[in-house]
N, C-alpha and C positions, 0 to 999 in steps of 0.2 A: 671675652676677648676684645682689643682695640685696635684699631689701624694706627700708626704711629709714621708718619712723615719724617724720617732725620732727612738735615740740610749739613755738609761740612763746609764750611766758606772760610778764606782768607778774611781779617778783621783790618780794616783802613782804619788807621787813629788821625788822619788827618784831612779835613776839608778845604775846599779851595782857598777859603781864607785865613788855612794854615793854623786855623782852632783845633781845640783836640775833640772830638768826633767817635769814637772808637765804636761803631757799628761794621755788618756784615758788608761783604761787598758783595754786590747785584750778582754776578756771576757765582753760583757754588765748583766748589772741589769738587764733590760727591753729593751724589743722595741713593734714600735706599726707601721703598715702602713695603713698613711689614705688620703683622699682625701677630699682637702677643700672646701669649697660652699664660698655664695655671705653671705652668716649669719657664725656669731660663730660658731664653731664647737670644744668642749671639747675634748683633747685629750683622752679616755675613756682607765682608770686601769694604770695608770704611771704617779707616787709619786712623785716628787726627792728629795731626804732626802742633808743635809749636806754630802758635801765629793766629791759629786758624778757633773759628766758636763751632758748634754742635747747637742746632738749632730743632728743635723736638715735637711737632704738635700732633694730638691726641684726640682721634675722635671715635666713638662708640665705646667705651669704657674707662675709667684709670686704672693709671700702671704705676710700677714702679719701675724708674731708672739707673743703673750704676755705671758707673766711667769706672774703669781698671788698665793697671796698665800687667796685668798678671792672669789675666782670666781666671779673675775667682765669681763663681758664681752670686746672681743675685739673689740674696734669699729673702724669707719673710720679713720685711718690714726696713729695709735695707736700702740706700741709699734716697734719690729724691722720689717724690710719689708727686705726682704730675696728676692734675684733675682731666675728665672730658671735658673738648673744647677750649684745653691751654696750649697756650707756643709758648716755651722756654728756650730759655739759650742760655750757654753754658760756655766760656772756655776751657780749651785743650789746655788741661796739665802737665802730661809729659809725654813726647814724641814718643807713638805708636801706641797710645788709650787706646779702649775698646771700648763698647759699649753694649750691655746686656738691656733686655727689660724684661718685666713679668709683668699678669695680670694685677690687683692694689684689690 
């Protein structure tokens, strides 16, 4: 079992100078901390919208993360493998996107 802290945040595409700088804004839209299990766990209450990004920080084990608009189960070896101690960021692909996680 791993602890996964999930943050949804809008992405700002410009620095003060006007240069391209696609990074998450400092104020999150929503966040949730969940524990992975051997079965897929949907992260409750979070639905990604276009213009946002997901940030996942994993501690205590490796996980599989799968983003979906159809609520598919995060099956074995499906999606993104995120290792213990990593933080990974992903752009939201479709409005209403959901996230499922499970132990790797």
